[in-house]
SEKEVO-190916 format. One line per 10 residues: for each residue x, y, z of C-alpha. Coordinates in pm, 1 decimal, padded with zeros to 6 digits. Example, Ala and Ser with C-alpha at 12.3 -4.5 7.8 and 13.67 -1.06 7.14 Angstrom:
BEGIN
01230.0,-00450.0,00780.0  01367.0,-00106.0,00714.0 $
! end
This chain:
BEGIN
00000.0,00000.0,00000.0  00117.6,00353.2,-00077.6  00286.9,00486.6,00236.5  00080.7,00806.4,00216.2  -00233.9,00603.4,00277.3  -00130.7,00337.0,00527.9  -00381.6,00486.8,00769.0  -00670.0,00351.8,00556.9  -00618.7,-00010.6,00660.7  -00627.4,00078.8,01030.2 $
-00935.6,00300.9,00994.9  -01129.0,00037.3,00800.1  -01029.1,-00239.4,01040.9  -01141.9,-00030.7,01338.7  -01476.4,00029.0,01163.3  -01512.1,-00347.4,01109.7  -01445.9,-00408.3,01479.8  -01702.8,-00146.5,01582.0  -01962.8,-00304.7,01352.2  -01937.0,-00619.1,01565.0 $
-02101.8,-00419.0,01846.1  -02413.3,-00321.6,01647.1  -02616.3,-00552.4,01872.2  -02398.1,-00494.1,02181.5  -02407.8,-00116.0,02202.4  -02435.8,-00095.6,02582.4  -02128.0,-00314.5,02611.4  -01936.8,-00083.3,02376.0  -02051.0,00218.3,02577.6  -01919.7,00056.1,02897.0 $
-01585.2,-00019.8,02729.9  -01547.4,00345.0,02632.9  -01637.9,00461.0,02986.0  -01362.2,00239.2,03126.3  -01112.0,00367.7,02870.7  -01194.8,00728.0,02959.5  -01129.7,00648.6,03326.1  -00792.2,00491.6,03245.3  -00671.4,00738.7,02982.0  -00700.0,01117.1,03038.3 $
-00693.0,01176.2,02661.0  -01051.1,01044.0,02652.4  -01179.9,01245.9,02948.4  -01336.3,01497.6,02709.9  -01618.4,01246.8,02643.2  -01760.2,01330.7,02990.8  -01963.8,01015.5,03038.9  -02083.8,01156.5,03371.9  -02290.6,01417.9,03184.8  -02646.7,01284.5,03163.6 $
-02751.9,01586.2,02957.1  -02503.5,01472.3,02691.2  -02572.8,01101.0,02685.5  -02943.4,01065.4,02766.1  -03047.1,01174.1,02414.4  -02808.5,00910.7,02277.7  -02968.6,00635.8,02491.8  -02635.5,00608.8,02676.1  -02490.8,00446.5,02363.9  -02178.2,00590.0,02209.7 $
-02180.0,00582.3,01829.8  -01894.7,00459.9,01603.8  -01831.0,00804.5,01454.2  -01766.8,00961.2,01795.7  -01529.3,00675.7,01879.3  -01340.4,00737.0,01554.0  -01342.7,01110.0,01622.5  -01139.7,01065.9,01941.8  -00818.3,01045.4,01737.7  -00940.9,01259.6,01450.4 $
-00973.4,01597.3,01616.3  -00751.9,01896.4,01680.2  -00486.4,01728.7,01894.8  -00119.6,01653.2,01826.4  -00022.4,01360.4,01605.9  00156.1,01213.1,01907.2  -00171.4,01198.6,02100.0  -00360.8,01073.2,01795.0  -00116.6,00783.3,01773.8  -00155.5,00715.7,02148.1 $
-00534.2,00687.5,02117.0  -00503.9,00471.2,01805.2  -00275.0,00238.0,02001.6  -00529.6,00224.7,02284.0  -00797.5,00122.9,02033.6  -00567.4,-00132.6,01871.0  -00516.0,-00304.6,02205.3  -00878.3,-00273.1,02318.6  -01038.2,-00399.9,01997.7  -00766.9,-00651.1,01905.7 $
-00658.3,-00476.2,01585.5  -00359.8,-00648.3,01426.4  -00277.8,-00405.8,01143.6  -00016.1,-00129.2,01189.6  -00119.1,00181.9,01380.7  -00073.7,00486.1,01152.8  00207.5,00729.1,01229.3  00113.2,00982.3,00962.7  -00226.1,01150.4,00924.5  -00142.4,01385.4,00638.2 $
-00462.1,01484.4,00459.9  -00699.1,01311.7,00705.6  -00971.4,01563.7,00803.2  -01025.8,01634.7,01171.9  -01302.6,01771.8,01393.0  -01288.0,02089.4,01596.7  -01213.6,02002.0,01958.9  -01529.8,02178.2,02075.1  -01740.3,01963.0,01838.0  -01582.8,01623.1,01890.3 $
-01899.7,01436.5,01989.8  -02146.7,01367.0,01710.2  -02505.3,01480.4,01767.0  -02767.9,01208.5,01779.6  -03133.3,01151.2,01850.4  -03188.5,00789.5,01939.1  -02993.5,00561.7,01706.2  -02960.1,00780.2,01395.1  -02580.7,00751.5,01380.6  -02573.8,00376.4,01435.2 $
-02832.0,00331.0,01158.0  -02624.4,00541.5,00916.6  -02305.4,00357.7,01013.9  -02458.9,00016.2,00945.5  -02604.6,00125.4,00610.0  -02276.5,00287.8,00506.8  -02086.5,-00033.6,00577.3  -02339.1,-00221.6,00361.1  -02292.6,00033.6,00081.0  -01917.5,-00032.2,00079.3 $
-01991.5,-00396.3,-00009.2  -02272.9,-00349.1,-00260.1  -02225.8,00003.5,-00401.6  -02603.6,00033.3,-00373.6  -02743.0,00336.2,-00192.6  -03053.6,00213.4,-00013.3  -03341.1,00431.3,00098.4  -03236.6,00357.4,00456.0  -02891.2,00503.9,00381.2  -03038.0,00816.7,00220.6 $
-03281.6,00873.3,00507.0  -03014.0,00805.6,00766.6  -02775.4,01045.5,00594.2  -03030.1,01328.9,00592.4  -03131.5,01268.3,00954.6  -02769.0,01260.1,01073.2  -02679.4,01580.7,00887.9  -02984.0,01753.9,01037.8  -02914.6,01641.3,01397.0  -02801.0,01926.4,01628.1 $
-02425.2,01971.5,01633.1  -02355.1,01784.3,01309.5  -02388.8,01921.7,00957.1  -02272.9,01807.6,00614.8  -01899.1,01843.2,00680.3  -01905.3,01647.2,01006.4  -02115.1,01355.6,00878.6  -01926.4,01312.3,00550.7  -01603.5,01328.7,00749.4  -01723.2,01037.9,00962.5 $
-01824.6,00839.2,00654.6  -01483.6,00906.1,00500.2  -01306.0,00773.0,00811.0  -01487.9,00438.0,00808.4  -01459.5,00374.8,00432.2  -01225.1,00628.4,00267.1  -01244.5,00468.0,-00076.5  -01626.0,00481.8,-00088.2  -01716.0,00817.7,00065.7  -01564.7,01161.9,00020.0 $
-01556.4,01421.2,00295.0  -01721.7,01751.1,00212.0  -01526.4,01972.8,00446.9  -01439.2,02327.7,00343.9  -01107.1,02214.0,00191.5  -01265.4,01968.5,-00053.4  -01564.1,02195.2,-00117.9  -01323.1,02461.7,-00246.1  -01083.3,02231.9,-00430.2  -01313.7,01997.9,-00624.4 $
-01505.4,02264.7,-00823.5  -01194.3,02463.5,-00917.9  -00972.4,02168.1,-01009.1  -01221.2,01926.2,-01164.8  -01514.2,02146.7,-01269.6  -01754.7,01943.1,-01060.0  -02030.4,02130.0,-00878.8  -02052.5,02041.6,-00510.8  -02388.8,02058.2,-00333.2  -02473.8,02301.5,-00058.3 $
-02515.5,02207.8,00305.2  -02877.7,02101.9,00247.2  -02785.6,01819.8,00009.3  -03004.7,01510.7,00023.1  -02880.3,01157.3,00059.6  -02958.6,01102.2,-00307.3  -02762.2,01414.2,-00400.0  -02457.5,01297.1,-00203.5  -02458.9,00956.9,-00374.6  -02489.0,01125.9,-00715.1 $
-02184.5,01339.0,-00631.8  -01983.1,01027.2,-00544.0  -02072.2,00869.2,-00877.7  -01993.5,01187.6,-01072.0  -01648.6,01220.7,-00912.7  -01566.7,00855.3,-00985.7  -01683.6,00894.3,-01345.9  -01499.6,01220.4,-01419.3  -01180.5,01144.9,-01223.8  -01129.9,00768.6,-01264.8 $
-00755.0,00785.9,-01203.3  -00782.9,00928.6,-00851.1  -00924.6,00770.7,-00537.0  -01115.4,00974.2,-00281.2  -00816.0,00970.6,-00040.1  -00589.3,01095.5,-00319.2  -00830.1,01378.4,-00401.3  -00855.1,01474.1,-00034.0  -00477.8,01476.4,00006.3  -00432.1,01689.7,-00305.7 $
-00689.4,01934.2,-00171.9  -00512.7,01948.0,00163.7  -00172.1,02006.6,00001.0  -00319.1,02278.1,-00220.6  -00459.4,02452.3,00086.0  -00117.0,02441.2,00251.5  00043.4,02584.5,-00061.7  -00206.8,02870.2,-00087.1  -00175.0,02941.5,00283.8  00202.8,02945.5,00248.6 $
00193.2,03184.1,-00047.3  -00055.1,03415.9,00121.0  00135.3,03412.2,00446.2  00466.8,03534.6,00316.8  00640.4,03684.4,00014.8  00988.6,03839.0,00004.4  00847.6,04113.2,-00219.6  01108.4,04071.5,-00495.2  01008.6,04136.4,-00857.8  01139.5,03958.0,-01167.2 $
01367.2,04256.2,-01227.5  01499.2,04235.1,-00871.1  01583.1,03868.2,-00919.8  01753.0,03935.7,-01254.0  01976.1,04194.9,-01091.1  02062.5,03957.9,-00805.6  02137.8,03669.6,-01043.5  02397.6,03886.6,-01216.7  02561.3,03985.6,-00887.7  02841.9,03735.4,-00820.5 $
02865.1,03848.6,-00459.3  02509.9,03717.8,-00408.5  02470.4,03428.8,-00653.5  02806.5,03254.5,-00633.4  02899.2,02937.2,-00820.0  02730.8,02707.1,-00568.5  02411.0,02913.8,-00574.8  02387.1,02903.4,-00954.2  02447.1,02527.8,-00953.0  02157.3,02480.2,-00711.4 $
01932.5,02702.8,-00923.5  02026.4,02528.6,-01249.5  01967.5,02181.4,-01104.3  01633.0,02272.7,-00952.0  01525.3,02440.5,-01276.9  01639.3,02134.8,-01475.6  01434.2,01908.6,-01245.9  01121.0,02109.7,-01321.9  01139.6,02379.0,-01056.9  01021.1,02158.4,-00770.1 $
01222.5,01893.1,-00585.2  01347.3,01772.8,-00248.9  01712.6,01813.7,-00156.1  01742.6,01435.3,-00152.0  01618.3,01415.6,-00510.2  01866.1,01680.9,-00623.3  02149.4,01502.7,-00443.4  02053.9,01168.7,-00596.8  02031.0,01298.6,-00955.7  02298.0,01568.9,-00976.6 $
02541.9,01476.8,-00699.4  02669.7,01663.1,-00391.6  02525.7,01600.8,-00046.6  02181.6,01696.0,00079.2  02341.7,01961.9,00295.2  02515.0,02110.9,-00010.8  02164.0,02216.6,-00112.7  02026.2,02288.8,00234.4  02319.2,02493.2,00352.3  02383.7,02653.7,00013.2 $
02025.1,02774.3,-00021.5  02020.8,02911.4,00333.0  02347.2,03100.2,00280.6  02220.9,03237.0,-00053.2  01897.8,03357.9,00105.3  02092.1,03538.5,00376.8  02303.2,03715.4,00114.8  01985.8,03816.9,-00069.6  01842.2,03958.6,00250.5  02163.6,04148.7,00317.3 $
02158.9,04292.9,-00035.7  01788.4,04381.4,-00052.4  01666.9,04402.5,00309.1  01367.8,04193.7,00196.7  01128.0,04054.3,00453.5  01229.7,03729.1,00622.8  00971.6,03472.0,00726.4  00990.5,03382.6,01095.9  00827.3,03089.3,01268.5  00838.3,03055.2,01646.7 $
01123.6,03306.8,01654.0  01331.3,03115.6,01396.8  01413.5,03265.9,01056.8  01317.6,03036.9,00767.0  01566.9,03165.2,00514.0  01474.0,02922.0,00236.7  01133.0,03085.4,00200.3  01297.3,03383.8,00032.3  01373.7,03152.5,-00261.6  01102.5,02889.8,-00251.7 $
00753.3,02793.8,-00152.7  00731.8,02454.4,00012.8  00512.7,02151.0,00061.8  00536.4,01811.9,00229.3  00689.2,01549.2,00002.7  00498.8,01241.4,-00103.2  00628.3,00934.0,00074.0  00679.3,00776.8,-00268.7  00948.7,01038.0,-00336.7  01290.5,01069.1,-00178.4 $
01318.1,01335.9,00090.0  01085.6,01509.2,00331.6  00999.8,01846.4,00181.2  00962.5,01994.4,-00165.1  01118.8,02325.7,-00260.7  00943.1,02503.9,-00546.8  01103.1,02807.1,-00711.5  00908.3,03127.4,-00655.9  00737.6,03235.8,-00978.4  00935.3,03559.6,-01005.8 $
01266.2,03377.6,-00953.2  01169.3,03108.4,-01203.1  01091.4,03372.2,-01465.7  01418.6,03552.7,-01394.2  01615.5,03227.9,-01434.0  01469.9,03186.5,-01782.5  01630.0,03516.8,-01883.2  01987.9,03444.6,-01769.5  02252.2,03230.9,-01937.9  02339.8,02925.6,-01725.4 $
02524.6,02728.5,-01993.2  02861.2,02769.1,-01818.0  02720.4,02649.0,-01484.2  02783.5,02278.2,-01429.8  02474.1,02062.2,-01398.5  02635.2,01754.7,-01244.0  02879.3,01746.7,-00954.4  03207.2,01562.1,-00988.3  03118.1,01340.4,-00694.8  02816.9,01210.9,-00888.5 $
03071.1,01040.7,-01115.1  03355.5,00975.1,-00870.0  03270.5,00829.7,-00530.5  03339.2,01054.0,-00235.3  03587.9,00896.0,00002.4  03398.2,01020.9,00308.9  03109.6,00824.8,00453.1  02777.0,01004.1,00411.7  02607.4,01122.7,00728.0  02265.6,01288.1,00725.8 $
01998.5,01399.1,00969.6  01853.4,01047.6,00996.1  02193.4,00911.8,01098.1  02210.5,01173.5,01374.6  01864.9,01077.9,01502.2  01964.1,00710.4,01513.2  02275.0,00778.0,01722.4  02185.4,01077.3,01939.4  01883.7,01043.5,02163.2  01711.8,01364.2,02054.6 $
01377.7,01404.4,01879.8  01354.9,01528.6,01521.2  01200.1,01850.9,01651.9  01494.9,01901.5,01889.8  01741.5,01841.7,01606.1  01565.8,02096.2,01384.3  01578.6,02351.4,01666.7  01946.2,02282.6,01731.1  02036.7,02315.2,01363.6  01832.0,02634.7,01324.2 $
02001.3,02792.9,01626.9  02346.2,02718.4,01489.1  02256.9,02841.9,01141.2  02111.8,03167.8,01270.3  02366.6,03248.4,01541.1  02676.3,03073.0,01398.8  02778.3,02998.1,01758.3  02605.0,02763.2,01999.0  02677.8,02611.5,02338.5  02550.8,02267.6,02435.0 $
02504.9,02274.1,02809.2  02372.8,02011.0,03042.3  02434.1,01763.4,03318.1  02732.3,01525.9,03312.3  02679.4,01234.9,03076.5  02403.1,01373.3,02853.5  02620.6,01326.5,02544.5  02722.6,01683.3,02461.6  03056.7,01596.6,02299.4  02906.7,01297.9,02119.5 $
02624.1,01514.7,01984.3  02848.7,01806.4,01884.7  03056.0,01611.2,01635.0  02751.5,01434.7,01491.5  02569.8,01763.8,01453.3  02867.4,01885.1,01249.6  02869.2,01568.5,01037.7  02496.4,01590.5,00972.7  02520.0,01952.1,00858.7  02816.6,01868.2,00634.5 $
02637.4,01563.0,00499.3  02943.8,01345.5,00549.1  03201.8,01238.3,00805.7  03474.7,01476.7,00693.7  03719.9,01508.9,00981.6  03927.9,01761.0,00785.5  03652.0,02018.4,00834.6  03629.4,01974.7,01212.1  03872.2,02106.2,01474.0  03822.4,02012.0,01837.8 $
04000.5,02158.5,02139.8  03946.3,02189.2,02514.8  03972.5,02516.2,02702.9  04143.1,02536.5,03041.1  04221.2,02820.2,03279.0  04563.8,02885.2,03126.1  04449.6,02880.2,02764.4  04570.2,03201.7,02602.2  04544.7,03432.6,02301.8  04887.3,03309.6,02192.7 $
04758.9,02950.5,02178.5  04434.2,03037.3,02009.0  04494.6,03336.0,01778.3  04862.7,03420.4,01736.8  05177.9,03440.0,01943.1  05553.4,03403.2,01963.6  05676.8,03047.5,02008.5  06034.5,02943.9,02098.0  06261.1,02830.6,01815.0  06626.6,02725.0,01807.0 $
06752.2,03079.2,01753.8  06489.9,03271.1,01947.2  06118.1,03316.3,01894.1  05892.0,03293.9,01590.0  05544.4,03441.9,01538.1  05300.6,03158.8,01468.3  04930.0,03147.5,01392.0  04715.4,02986.3,01658.5  04477.0,02697.5,01602.9  04169.2,02916.2,01546.3 $
04334.2,03146.1,01290.4  04469.5,02846.4,01099.6  04124.9,02688.9,01091.1  03962.1,03015.7,00978.3  04207.1,03038.9,00688.0  04126.3,02680.2,00596.6  03751.2,02752.2,00596.9  03799.9,03071.6,00394.5  03970.8,02872.1,00120.7  03653.1,02660.9,00070.6 $
03360.3,02904.4,00106.7  03105.8,02655.8,-00031.4  03171.3,02403.5,00246.9  03086.5,02423.6,00616.6  03356.8,02404.7,00885.0  03306.6,02338.6,01255.8  03523.9,02448.1,01547.7  03429.3,02253.7,01862.0  03539.1,02377.5,02206.0  03496.5,02152.2,02508.8 $
03478.0,02310.9,02855.7  03432.6,02649.5,02688.4  03337.7,02818.5,03015.1  03681.5,02741.1,03163.2  03859.3,02981.8,02929.4  03858.5,03359.7,02959.6  03674.9,03440.6,02636.5  03781.0,03803.9,02615.5  04148.5,03716.4,02659.9  04148.5,03404.9,02442.2 $
03965.5,03558.3,02144.2  04107.3,03907.1,02183.2  04014.8,04138.0,01894.9  03837.1,03849.7,01716.1  03566.1,03826.0,01980.9  03345.0,04067.0,01790.0  03411.0,03893.3,01457.4  03260.2,03560.9,01563.8  02918.2,03726.8,01583.9  02689.2,03642.2,01294.2 $
02648.8,04005.1,01185.3  03026.6,04060.6,01167.5  03123.8,03744.2,00980.7  03330.7,03829.6,00674.1  03426.9,04174.2,00808.2  03800.3,04248.0,00829.4  03990.5,04354.4,01138.5  04361.4,04423.9,01191.8  04548.1,04157.2,01387.8  04745.2,04283.9,01687.3 $
05082.2,04125.5,01606.9  05104.3,04133.2,01226.2  04877.0,04429.3,01146.3  04733.5,04210.1,00868.0  04363.6,04215.1,00781.4  04173.3,03909.9,00898.5  03809.1,03795.7,00912.9  03612.4,03502.1,01049.9  03439.2,03338.1,00749.9  03064.1,03289.9,00725.1 $
03098.4,02915.7,00667.3  03262.2,02852.3,01006.4  03044.3,02741.2,01297.6  03150.0,02728.5,01661.4  03005.5,02464.8,01895.1  03093.7,02491.4,02262.3  03015.2,02246.2,02542.1  02997.4,02287.2,02917.0  02861.9,02102.9,03216.6  02589.9,02279.9,03409.5 $
02718.4,02091.3,03713.4  03040.5,02291.2,03687.7  03053.9,02519.6,03991.1  03220.8,02789.7,03778.9  02916.4,02818.4,03554.5  02794.4,03132.1,03727.7  03123.6,03298.5,03634.8  03056.6,03288.7,03258.6  03122.9,03636.0,03132.8  02878.5,03847.4,02942.0 $
03090.8,03823.7,02626.8  03018.2,03452.1,02607.2  02648.8,03478.6,02686.0  02585.5,03749.2,02426.4  02757.3,03581.0,02134.7  02627.6,03226.0,02172.8  02288.7,03060.0,02174.1  02255.2,02814.9,02462.4  02089.0,02476.4,02411.8  02006.2,02266.1,02716.8 $
02063.7,01892.0,02678.8  01889.0,01675.1,02934.7  01905.2,01307.5,03033.4  01711.5,01114.6,02768.4  01612.3,00798.3,02949.8  01252.3,00843.4,02832.9  01338.0,00917.9,02470.6  01225.0,00678.0,02200.0  01585.4,00613.4,02099.5  01706.1,00520.0,02447.9 $
01403.0,00302.1,02515.4  01467.6,00115.2,02190.6  01830.9,00067.3,02295.3  01718.2,-00046.7,02641.6  01479.3,-00298.3,02488.4  01756.4,-00449.5,02274.1  01965.4,-00518.0,02586.7  01671.3,-00707.9,02737.9  01817.9,-00712.3,03088.8  01596.2,-00678.3,03394.8 $
01883.4,-00562.7,03617.7  01965.8,-00288.6,03368.1  01599.2,-00184.9,03360.4  01593.7,-00152.4,03740.0  01920.9,00039.5,03731.7  01766.3,00290.5,03491.6  01454.7,00329.5,03707.6  01669.8,00400.2,04015.6  01876.0,00651.2,03818.2  01559.3,00831.2,03707.2 $
01441.9,00842.7,04069.6  01783.0,00970.8,04173.8  01759.0,01247.3,03914.6  01425.4,01355.8,04058.1  01585.3,01393.6,04400.7  01885.2,01578.0,04256.5  01654.5,01814.0,04066.2  01456.2,01888.4,04381.4  01768.4,01963.2,04586.8  01799.2,02345.0,04610.3 $
02179.3,02320.2,04630.4  02197.5,02115.7,04309.9  01914.2,02122.1,04054.2  01862.8,01947.1,03721.6  02204.8,02057.8,03595.4  02357.7,01795.8,03827.3  02146.7,01501.7,03709.5  02300.9,01176.2,03587.2  02308.3,01159.7,03207.2  02204.5,00867.6,02991.6 $
02537.3,00832.2,02810.3  02691.3,00652.0,03108.6  02463.6,00361.3,03015.9  02500.2,00357.0,02636.8  02733.2,00206.2,02378.7  02685.1,-00158.7,02472.9  02567.8,-00440.1,02248.7  02550.9,-00679.7,02542.0  02467.0,-00594.6,02901.7  02695.3,-00770.1,03152.0 $
02701.3,-00763.1,03531.0  03062.6,-00646.2,03532.8  02985.6,-00351.6,03303.9  02694.8,-00238.0,03522.2  02911.1,-00277.7,03832.9  03174.0,-00047.2,03679.9  02916.6,00222.3,03597.3  02772.1,00225.6,03947.1  03100.8,00197.9,04136.0  03319.7,00431.3,03935.0 $
03077.1,00677.9,03773.6  02755.1,00723.2,03968.6  02850.8,00673.2,04332.0  03160.2,00901.0,04325.0  02942.8,01181.9,04187.9  02688.5,01134.1,04464.8  02961.6,01148.7,04726.6  03077.8,01478.1,04578.0  02724.4,01618.8,04549.6  02620.7,01528.4,04904.6 $
02961.1,01529.5,05076.4  02802.5,01650.4,05400.9  02494.9,01424.4,05387.1  02636.9,01081.1,05453.8  02301.0,00919.2,05530.1  02158.5,01023.7,05194.7  02463.0,00893.6,05009.0  02453.3,00564.4,05198.8  02085.3,00524.3,05115.3  02152.9,00553.4,04743.6 $
02460.9,00330.3,04766.3  02236.8,00069.4,04925.5  01975.3,00112.4,04651.3  02218.0,00068.8,04365.2  02417.8,-00210.3,04526.2  02088.9,-00383.4,04601.7  01996.3,-00383.5,04234.0  02332.5,-00529.8,04136.1  02325.9,-00795.6,04405.1  01964.6,-00901.8,04349.7 $
01893.2,-01235.9,04188.4  01725.6,-01189.8,03849.1 $
! end
């Protein structure tokens, strides 16, 4: 089955299961009452309200049950409810994890209106229709009565019919009502349509659009609505003439930019980065990073409006409109050239711009590493990754802070790899600050030689020069224990130049009087432990120039729980539960706080869980930290020592 429509099998199977209760409606009502008592997500059904349920004969209908995970809640909660139903009704087909294009109810109208058994009658007749394709009088009458019942309406009832049999009924919500007439020249009925009129519409759509199913039409309508909303929401305000001028400005559209434009134009003007990478070569991040950098140069040159979402600048929107990619295609998101840019590209000569990258012919020696690889290795959600990447792109400098063992160093290098699109160690430099780290080590200074002293570039200046020589590639400078260095002294006159707004600007170096700049393609990632007692001494210079991202223990993350399940060790499971309890106590301690919690990375990296390995973690990692944290609370330390030793010594 097409991945875009895997939800259909689950929805239809649930409808089949509910049909089994057509003569056991009180039993089904009782089941739903019990579920609402066990799961707060279903509390909104308010079974204690007699004024709600008396008119329904204290019998919940199938459409309201389906509506519980088809209303205005997060996909995460929709999946939770679907899993609850799968377990309750013994459904053995996969629970959907994508609801793209599936219509939902308003939260305030999530219970279908009924008088007696109108909804059950319609449900039963609709299920019969899906087997016979014959619209009985009972279906038509039931349809009209259900639409007319208080609180329903045409959109709500057709939505319910669509859920139970998506290939037989089409939902007449506002999205489809707008899309179908304009795209297919089919008149849709008004809200007073009869049952006969609705069935005639179904037949007309099937006759005039035989190549599309109802779910495909609904998804197309939904995507079109997103596209229109996107276009109406934001425009950079650049005319065709503006784009033509920019395309001829080499300071804005450099070689990489023109290659991206030519490849996207060659592909038809709409593609995912993965598709471009697959056809023309270069990594996904060649396109992602290149487009973002181009958009920032355009903004700098034109001062055009920048689209912001939740405080984050979406630079790519200057160049493209966007839509969610079909799961049949490679990638996650389509870029589509803005109309004005597309027209401008038709007027410029791109014959000298290469269409295919060299690495599409010759294999790259570096192993590819993308966002999905990061998510598999680092226990962060996709949303957290996107936030982390956006912060680094916008600020150029970021600090990963958190408790010991949350995987800051591990994540820093993999963040760099994922943004590069490959494991290229030549574009990463990693150092550790300490209290004696100096300007001479970092920027420039005199070093002893056989016959005296010689002026030598420091590690940061050398790396900046290296990055400047390859402006189309990203470089990453990683600093561990960044709070232990004196930023003002270590960076000296370059402290200002690491700021995003000053990248590329020249300054005169103290020793040589040469001009020097920090390139735009260099990113700085710092790490520091929030348990470090010197944290409060971080100077303002550091705070102002870096974005701070808090990394927390990820014992409850999907990734760690999957890892934990693969170890399949009851002692390990108990050890994790005790560690989570310990973290709660540490967080509640006013002298410590969550910055002193025990991180998950102490427990990772194993393919097999052995008693000796767990003994080492507890004895040499966890317990010494507790003795340091609570050095003057011996009873508390002894209590936790007893807890952990008890787990290790228990018979399993």
